[in-house]
PDB file as gemmi writes it, atoms N, CA and C in Angstrom:
CRYST1    1.000    1.000    1.000  90.00  90.00  90.00 P 1                      
ATOM      1  N   MET A   1      -7.196 108.139  70.362  1.00  0.00           N  
ATOM      2  CA  MET A   1      -6.918 109.519  70.001  1.00  0.00           C  
ATOM      3  C   MET A   1      -7.620 109.799  68.663  1.00  0.00           C  
ATOM      4  N   SER A   2      -8.413 110.848  68.647  1.00  0.00           N  
ATOM      5  CA  SER A   2      -9.170 111.167  67.442  1.00  0.00           C  
ATOM      6  C   SER A   2      -8.311 111.949  66.451  1.00  0.00           C  
ATOM      7  N   ALA A   3      -8.851 112.121  65.256  1.00  0.00           N  
ATOM      8  CA  ALA A   3      -8.114 112.829  64.198  1.00  0.00           C  
ATOM      9  C   ALA A   3      -7.871 114.285  64.565  1.00  0.00           C  
ATOM     10  N   ILE A   4      -8.828 114.910  65.235  1.00  0.00           N  
ATOM     11  CA  ILE A   4      -8.670 116.323  65.614  1.00  0.00           C  
ATOM     12  C   ILE A   4      -7.545 116.486  66.638  1.00  0.00           C  
ATOM     13  N   GLN A   5      -7.416 115.523  67.524  1.00  0.00           N  
ATOM     14  CA  GLN A   5      -6.336 115.582  68.505  1.00  0.00           C  
ATOM     15  C   GLN A   5      -4.977 115.417  67.836  1.00  0.00           C  
ATOM     16  N   ILE A   6      -4.900 114.561  66.844  1.00  0.00           N  
ATOM     17  CA  ILE A   6      -3.633 114.363  66.127  1.00  0.00           C  
ATOM     18  C   ILE A   6      -3.246 115.640  65.381  1.00  0.00           C  
ATOM     19  N   VAL A   7      -4.223 116.246  64.711  1.00  0.00           N  
ATOM     20  CA  VAL A   7      -3.951 117.492  63.982  1.00  0.00           C  
ATOM     21  C   VAL A   7      -3.537 118.600  64.945  1.00  0.00           C  
ATOM     22  N   LEU A   8      -4.233 118.712  66.080  1.00  0.00           N  
ATOM     23  CA  LEU A   8      -3.876 119.734  67.062  1.00  0.00           C  
ATOM     24  C   LEU A   8      -2.495 119.482  67.663  1.00  0.00           C  
ATOM     25  N   ASN A   9      -2.151 118.209  67.885  1.00  0.00           N  
ATOM     26  CA  ASN A   9      -0.815 117.890  68.400  1.00  0.00           C  
ATOM     27  C   ASN A   9       0.274 118.282  67.415  1.00  0.00           C  
ATOM     28  N   ILE A  10       0.050 118.011  66.140  1.00  0.00           N  
ATOM     29  CA  ILE A  10       1.035 118.388  65.123  1.00  0.00           C  
ATOM     30  C   ILE A  10       1.182 119.902  65.056  1.00  0.00           C  
ATOM     31  N   CYS A  11       0.057 120.615  65.079  1.00  0.00           N  
ATOM     32  CA  CYS A  11       0.107 122.092  65.072  1.00  0.00           C  
ATOM     33  C   CYS A  11       0.808 122.627  66.317  1.00  0.00           C  
ATOM     34  N   LEU A  12       0.560 122.001  67.449  1.00  0.00           N  
ATOM     35  CA  LEU A  12       1.203 122.425  68.692  1.00  0.00           C  
ATOM     36  C   LEU A  12       2.712 122.208  68.643  1.00  0.00           C  
ATOM     37  N   ILE A  13       3.140 121.100  68.085  1.00  0.00           N  
ATOM     38  CA  ILE A  13       4.573 120.825  67.956  1.00  0.00           C  
ATOM     39  C   ILE A  13       5.237 121.824  67.012  1.00  0.00           C  
ATOM     40  N   LEU A  14       4.596 122.084  65.875  1.00  0.00           N  
ATOM     41  CA  LEU A  14       5.161 123.048  64.918  1.00  0.00           C  
ATOM     42  C   LEU A  14       5.222 124.451  65.518  1.00  0.00           C  
ATOM     43  N   THR A  15       4.183 124.836  66.236  1.00  0.00           N  
ATOM     44  CA  THR A  15       4.166 126.156  66.872  1.00  0.00           C  
ATOM     45  C   THR A  15       5.245 126.262  67.940  1.00  0.00           C  
ATOM     46  N   SER A  16       5.440 125.195  68.691  1.00  0.00           N  
ATOM     47  CA  SER A  16       6.478 125.236  69.728  1.00  0.00           C  
ATOM     48  C   SER A  16       7.869 125.328  69.112  1.00  0.00           C  
ATOM     49  N   LEU A  17       8.076 124.670  67.974  1.00  0.00           N  
ATOM     50  CA  LEU A  17       9.375 124.779  67.302  1.00  0.00           C  
ATOM     51  C   LEU A  17       9.617 126.199  66.786  1.00  0.00           C  
ATOM     52  N   VAL A  18       8.588 126.823  66.212  1.00  0.00           N  
ATOM     53  CA  VAL A  18       8.717 128.207  65.751  1.00  0.00           C  
ATOM     54  C   VAL A  18       9.010 129.128  66.930  1.00  0.00           C  
ATOM     55  N   LEU A  19       8.339 128.893  68.048  1.00  0.00           N  
ATOM     56  CA  LEU A  19       8.561 129.710  69.240  1.00  0.00           C  
ATOM     57  C   LEU A  19       9.989 129.548  69.759  1.00  0.00           C  
ATOM     58  N   ILE A  20      10.477 128.340  69.825  1.00  0.00           N  
ATOM     59  CA  ILE A  20      11.842 128.091  70.307  1.00  0.00           C  
ATOM     60  C   ILE A  20      12.870 128.748  69.391  1.00  0.00           C  
ATOM     61  N   ILE A  21      12.699 128.570  68.091  1.00  0.00           N  
ATOM     62  CA  ILE A  21      13.659 129.130  67.135  1.00  0.00           C  
ATOM     63  C   ILE A  21      13.644 130.650  67.165  1.00  0.00           C  
ATOM     64  N   SER A  22      12.447 131.250  67.242  1.00  0.00           N  
ATOM     65  CA  SER A  22      12.384 132.719  67.257  1.00  0.00           C  
ATOM     66  C   SER A  22      12.987 133.301  68.528  1.00  0.00           C  
ATOM     67  N   VAL A  23      12.852 132.610  69.635  1.00  0.00           N  
ATOM     68  CA  VAL A  23      13.460 133.097  70.881  1.00  0.00           C  
ATOM     69  C   VAL A  23      14.981 132.945  70.826  1.00  0.00           C  
ATOM     70  N   LEU A  24      15.458 131.822  70.315  1.00  0.00           N  
ATOM     71  CA  LEU A  24      16.899 131.598  70.271  1.00  0.00           C  
ATOM     72  C   LEU A  24      17.613 132.516  69.285  1.00  0.00           C  
ATOM     73  N   MET A  25      16.924 132.963  68.237  1.00  0.00           N  
ATOM     74  CA  MET A  25      17.557 133.824  67.242  1.00  0.00           C  
ATOM     75  C   MET A  25      17.660 135.285  67.700  1.00  0.00           C  
ATOM     76  N   GLN A  26      16.916 135.648  68.736  1.00  0.00           N  
ATOM     77  CA  GLN A  26      16.982 137.020  69.216  1.00  0.00           C  
ATOM     78  C   GLN A  26      18.282 137.251  69.964  1.00  0.00           C  
ATOM     79  N   SER A  27      18.816 138.457  69.790  1.00  0.00           N  
ATOM     80  CA  SER A  27      20.050 138.787  70.511  1.00  0.00           C  
ATOM     81  C   SER A  27      19.696 139.345  71.877  1.00  0.00           C  
ATOM     82  N   SER A  28      20.668 139.284  72.773  1.00  0.00           N  
ATOM     83  CA  SER A  28      20.423 139.796  74.120  1.00  0.00           C  
ATOM     84  C   SER A  28      20.472 141.319  74.117  1.00  0.00           C  
ATOM     85  N   GLU A  29      19.891 141.918  75.143  1.00  0.00           N  
ATOM     86  CA  GLU A  29      19.833 143.378  75.238  1.00  0.00           C  
ATOM     87  C   GLU A  29      21.169 143.983  75.667  1.00  0.00           C  
ATOM     88  N   SER A  30      21.981 143.221  76.359  1.00  0.00           N  
ATOM     89  CA  SER A  30      23.254 143.755  76.838  1.00  0.00           C  
ATOM     90  C   SER A  30      24.331 143.640  75.764  1.00  0.00           C  
ATOM     91  N   ASP A  31      25.337 144.488  75.856  1.00  0.00           N  
ATOM     92  CA  ASP A  31      26.426 144.460  74.897  1.00  0.00           C  
ATOM     93  C   ASP A  31      27.388 143.308  75.164  1.00  0.00           C  
ATOM     94  N   GLY A  32      27.446 142.862  76.378  1.00  0.00           N  
ATOM     95  CA  GLY A  32      28.307 141.741  76.725  1.00  0.00           C  
ATOM     96  C   GLY A  32      29.776 142.082  76.562  1.00  0.00           C  
ATOM     97  N   MET A  33      30.553 141.155  76.042  1.00  0.00           N  
ATOM     98  CA  MET A  33      31.991 141.337  75.877  1.00  0.00           C  
ATOM     99  C   MET A  33      32.325 142.284  74.728  1.00  0.00           C  
ATOM    100  N   GLY A  34      31.368 142.558  73.849  1.00  0.00           N  
ATOM    101  CA  GLY A  34      31.614 143.463  72.730  1.00  0.00           C  
ATOM    102  C   GLY A  34      31.888 144.881  73.196  1.00  0.00           C  
ATOM    103  N   ALA A  35      31.292 145.283  74.301  1.00  0.00           N  
ATOM    104  CA  ALA A  35      31.523 146.631  74.813  1.00  0.00           C  
ATOM    105  C   ALA A  35      32.934 146.772  75.376  1.00  0.00           C  
ATOM    106  N   ILE A  36      33.466 145.713  75.933  1.00  0.00           N  
ATOM    107  CA  ILE A  36      34.813 145.769  76.511  1.00  0.00           C  
ATOM    108  C   ILE A  36      35.871 145.834  75.409  1.00  0.00           C  
ATOM    109  N   SER A  37      35.668 145.051  74.363  1.00  0.00           N  
ATOM    110  CA  SER A  37      36.680 144.989  73.314  1.00  0.00           C  
ATOM    111  C   SER A  37      36.547 146.115  72.288  1.00  0.00           C  
ATOM    112  N   GLY A  38      35.538 146.950  72.430  1.00  0.00           N  
ATOM    113  CA  GLY A  38      35.368 148.051  71.495  1.00  0.00           C  
ATOM    114  C   GLY A  38      34.666 147.648  70.216  1.00  0.00           C  
ATOM    115  N   ASN A  39      34.016 146.525  70.216  1.00  0.00           N  
ATOM    116  CA  ASN A  39      33.313 146.036  69.038  1.00  0.00           C  
ATOM    117  C   ASN A  39      31.944 146.701  68.972  1.00  0.00           C  
ATOM    118  N   ASN A  40      31.797 147.702  68.094  1.00  0.00           N  
ATOM    119  CA  ASN A  40      30.506 148.368  67.980  1.00  0.00           C  
ATOM    120  C   ASN A  40      30.048 148.349  66.533  1.00  0.00           C  
ATOM    121  N   ASP A  41      28.774 148.482  66.327  1.00  0.00           N  
ATOM    122  CA  ASP A  41      28.189 148.447  64.989  1.00  0.00           C  
ATOM    123  C   ASP A  41      28.065 149.851  64.433  1.00  0.00           C  
ATOM    124  N   SER A  42      28.015 149.941  63.121  1.00  0.00           N  
ATOM    125  CA  SER A  42      27.759 151.226  62.489  1.00  0.00           C  
ATOM    126  C   SER A  42      26.266 151.527  62.565  1.00  0.00           C  
ATOM    127  N   TYR A  43      25.887 152.721  62.151  1.00  0.00           N  
ATOM    128  CA  TYR A  43      24.484 153.118  62.184  1.00  0.00           C  
ATOM    129  C   TYR A  43      23.642 152.205  61.285  1.00  0.00           C  
ATOM    130  N   PHE A  44      24.150 151.913  60.097  1.00  0.00           N  
ATOM    131  CA  PHE A  44      23.389 151.102  59.156  1.00  0.00           C  
ATOM    132  C   PHE A  44      23.248 149.666  59.650  1.00  0.00           C  
ATOM    133  N   GLY A  45      24.256 149.164  60.281  1.00  0.00           N  
ATOM    134  CA  GLY A  45      24.181 147.820  60.845  1.00  0.00           C  
ATOM    135  C   GLY A  45      23.168 147.737  61.967  1.00  0.00           C  
ATOM    136  N   LYS A  46      23.104 148.799  62.772  1.00  0.00           N  
ATOM    137  CA  LYS A  46      22.128 148.824  63.858  1.00  0.00           C  
ATOM    138  C   LYS A  46      20.710 148.914  63.321  1.00  0.00           C  
ATOM    139  N   ALA A  47      20.499 149.692  62.260  1.00  0.00           N  
ATOM    140  CA  ALA A  47      19.161 149.830  61.688  1.00  0.00           C  
ATOM    141  C   ALA A  47      18.693 148.502  61.096  1.00  0.00           C  
ATOM    142  N   LYS A  48      19.607 147.791  60.441  1.00  0.00           N  
ATOM    143  CA  LYS A  48      19.255 146.488  59.863  1.00  0.00           C  
ATOM    144  C   LYS A  48      18.946 145.495  60.971  1.00  0.00           C  
ATOM    145  N   ASN A  49      19.734 145.532  62.053  1.00  0.00           N  
ATOM    146  CA  ASN A  49      19.486 144.644  63.184  1.00  0.00           C  
ATOM    147  C   ASN A  49      18.166 144.968  63.854  1.00  0.00           C  
ATOM    148  N   ALA A  50      17.820 146.250  63.953  1.00  0.00           N  
ATOM    149  CA  ALA A  50      16.575 146.640  64.600  1.00  0.00           C  
ATOM    150  C   ALA A  50      15.375 146.114  63.822  1.00  0.00           C  
ATOM    151  N   ALA A  51      15.443 146.156  62.504  1.00  0.00           N  
ATOM    152  CA  ALA A  51      14.334 145.642  61.691  1.00  0.00           C  
ATOM    153  C   ALA A  51      14.201 144.134  61.871  1.00  0.00           C  
ATOM    154  N   MET A  52      15.318 143.435  61.892  1.00  0.00           N  
ATOM    155  CA  MET A  52      15.278 141.980  62.075  1.00  0.00           C  
ATOM    156  C   MET A  52      14.787 141.627  63.473  1.00  0.00           C  
ATOM    157  N   GLU A  53      15.220 142.381  64.474  1.00  0.00           N  
ATOM    158  CA  GLU A  53      14.774 142.129  65.847  1.00  0.00           C  
ATOM    159  C   GLU A  53      13.277 142.371  65.988  1.00  0.00           C  
ATOM    160  N   ALA A  54      12.759 143.381  65.299  1.00  0.00           N  
ATOM    161  CA  ALA A  54      11.324 143.654  65.354  1.00  0.00           C  
ATOM    162  C   ALA A  54      10.534 142.504  64.738  1.00  0.00           C  
ATOM    163  N   LYS A  55      11.028 141.956  63.645  1.00  0.00           N  
ATOM    164  CA  LYS A  55      10.355 140.814  63.014  1.00  0.00           C  
ATOM    165  C   LYS A  55      10.404 139.585  63.912  1.00  0.00           C  
ATOM    166  N   LEU A  56      11.545 139.355  64.546  1.00  0.00           N  
ATOM    167  CA  LEU A  56      11.656 138.212  65.451  1.00  0.00           C  
ATOM    168  C   LEU A  56      10.763 138.381  66.674  1.00  0.00           C  
ATOM    169  N   ALA A  57      10.675 139.608  67.190  1.00  0.00           N  
ATOM    170  CA  ALA A  57       9.802 139.863  68.342  1.00  0.00           C  
ATOM    171  C   ALA A  57       8.343 139.628  67.968  1.00  0.00           C  
ATOM    172  N   LEU A  58       7.953 140.068  66.773  1.00  0.00           N  
ATOM    173  CA  LEU A  58       6.582 139.844  66.321  1.00  0.00           C  
ATOM    174  C   LEU A  58       6.305 138.354  66.135  1.00  0.00           C  
ATOM    175  N   ALA A  59       7.240 137.632  65.557  1.00  0.00           N  
ATOM    176  CA  ALA A  59       7.075 136.191  65.375  1.00  0.00           C  
ATOM    177  C   ALA A  59       6.968 135.478  66.728  1.00  0.00           C  
ATOM    178  N   THR A  60       7.725 135.945  67.707  1.00  0.00           N  
ATOM    179  CA  THR A  60       7.674 135.348  69.042  1.00  0.00           C  
ATOM    180  C   THR A  60       6.318 135.592  69.682  1.00  0.00           C  
ATOM    181  N   LYS A  61       5.817 136.813  69.578  1.00  0.00           N  
ATOM    182  CA  LYS A  61       4.515 137.130  70.178  1.00  0.00           C  
ATOM    183  C   LYS A  61       3.387 136.348  69.528  1.00  0.00           C  
ATOM    184  N   ILE A  62       3.403 136.269  68.204  1.00  0.00           N  
ATOM    185  CA  ILE A  62       2.343 135.547  67.503  1.00  0.00           C  
ATOM    186  C   ILE A  62       2.400 134.057  67.810  1.00  0.00           C  
ATOM    187  N   SER A  63       3.595 133.478  67.765  1.00  0.00           N  
ATOM    188  CA  SER A  63       3.705 132.042  68.028  1.00  0.00           C  
ATOM    189  C   SER A  63       3.377 131.712  69.484  1.00  0.00           C  
ATOM    190  N   ALA A  64       3.684 132.604  70.404  1.00  0.00           N  
ATOM    191  CA  ALA A  64       3.325 132.368  71.805  1.00  0.00           C  
ATOM    192  C   ALA A  64       1.809 132.403  71.987  1.00  0.00           C  
ATOM    193  N   ALA A  65       1.140 133.345  71.323  1.00  0.00           N  
ATOM    194  CA  ALA A  65      -0.316 133.425  71.420  1.00  0.00           C  
ATOM    195  C   ALA A  65      -0.976 132.191  70.808  1.00  0.00           C  
ATOM    196  N   VAL A  66      -0.469 131.748  69.666  1.00  0.00           N  
ATOM    197  CA  VAL A  66      -1.021 130.547  69.024  1.00  0.00           C  
ATOM    198  C   VAL A  66      -0.757 129.319  69.890  1.00  0.00           C  
ATOM    199  N   PHE A  67       0.414 129.258  70.498  1.00  0.00           N  
ATOM    200  CA  PHE A  67       0.756 128.133  71.377  1.00  0.00           C  
ATOM    201  C   PHE A  67      -0.202 128.054  72.559  1.00  0.00           C  
ATOM    202  N   VAL A  68      -0.472 129.194  73.182  1.00  0.00           N  
ATOM    203  CA  VAL A  68      -1.385 129.218  74.324  1.00  0.00           C  
ATOM    204  C   VAL A  68      -2.798 128.825  73.886  1.00  0.00           C  
ATOM    205  N   ALA A  69      -3.245 129.372  72.761  1.00  0.00           N  
ATOM    206  CA  ALA A  69      -4.579 129.059  72.264  1.00  0.00           C  
ATOM    207  C   ALA A  69      -4.717 127.570  71.931  1.00  0.00           C  
ATOM    208  N   LEU A  70      -3.714 127.010  71.268  1.00  0.00           N  
ATOM    209  CA  LEU A  70      -3.752 125.582  70.955  1.00  0.00           C  
ATOM    210  C   LEU A  70      -3.714 124.723  72.208  1.00  0.00           C  
ATOM    211  N   SER A  71      -2.978 125.157  73.211  1.00  0.00           N  
ATOM    212  CA  SER A  71      -2.910 124.407  74.462  1.00  0.00           C  
ATOM    213  C   SER A  71      -4.264 124.380  75.160  1.00  0.00           C  
ATOM    214  N   VAL A  72      -4.975 125.520  75.145  1.00  0.00           N  
ATOM    215  CA  VAL A  72      -6.304 125.576  75.755  1.00  0.00           C  
ATOM    216  C   VAL A  72      -7.277 124.705  74.971  1.00  0.00           C  
ATOM    217  N   VAL A  73      -7.210 124.767  73.648  1.00  0.00           N  
ATOM    218  CA  VAL A  73      -8.088 123.933  72.824  1.00  0.00           C  
ATOM    219  C   VAL A  73      -7.798 122.442  73.063  1.00  0.00           C  
ATOM    220  N   MET A  74      -6.540 122.092  73.170  1.00  0.00           N  
ATOM    221  CA  MET A  74      -6.181 120.695  73.444  1.00  0.00           C  
ATOM    222  C   MET A  74      -6.724 120.239  74.789  1.00  0.00           C  
ATOM    223  N   MET A  75      -6.712 121.133  75.775  1.00  0.00           N  
ATOM    224  CA  MET A  75      -7.236 120.792  77.086  1.00  0.00           C  
ATOM    225  C   MET A  75      -8.740 120.561  76.999  1.00  0.00           C  
ATOM    226  N   LEU A  76      -9.450 121.381  76.229  1.00  0.00           N  
ATOM    227  CA  LEU A  76     -10.895 121.242  76.119  1.00  0.00           C  
ATOM    228  C   LEU A  76     -11.284 120.023  75.289  1.00  0.00           C  
ATOM    229  N   VAL A  77     -10.508 119.706  74.256  1.00  0.00           N  
ATOM    230  CA  VAL A  77     -10.822 118.577  73.384  1.00  0.00           C  
ATOM    231  C   VAL A  77     -10.495 117.255  74.092  1.00  0.00           C  
ATOM    232  N   GLY A  78      -9.356 117.240  74.770  1.00  0.00           N  
ATOM    233  CA  GLY A  78      -8.891 115.997  75.386  1.00  0.00           C  
ATOM    234  C   GLY A  78      -9.578 115.730  76.641  1.00  0.00           C  
TER     235      GLY A  78                                                      
END                                                                             
């Protein structure tokens, strides 16, 4: 295994961890049990959540694109 393959493997592992964490931190689209119990957010809480969700969605998209690109490069190098 050459040095470039080791570096690409490390980058691929780090990118996959970022992708996993960003996906797991996102909330689901449905209200779930919160709608039944009457648990709702205020306007300000929703706005703060929307900004955080947008950042997580962007991080997910970027890390997924980098993951795919690194996977293709690994296939060509290996």
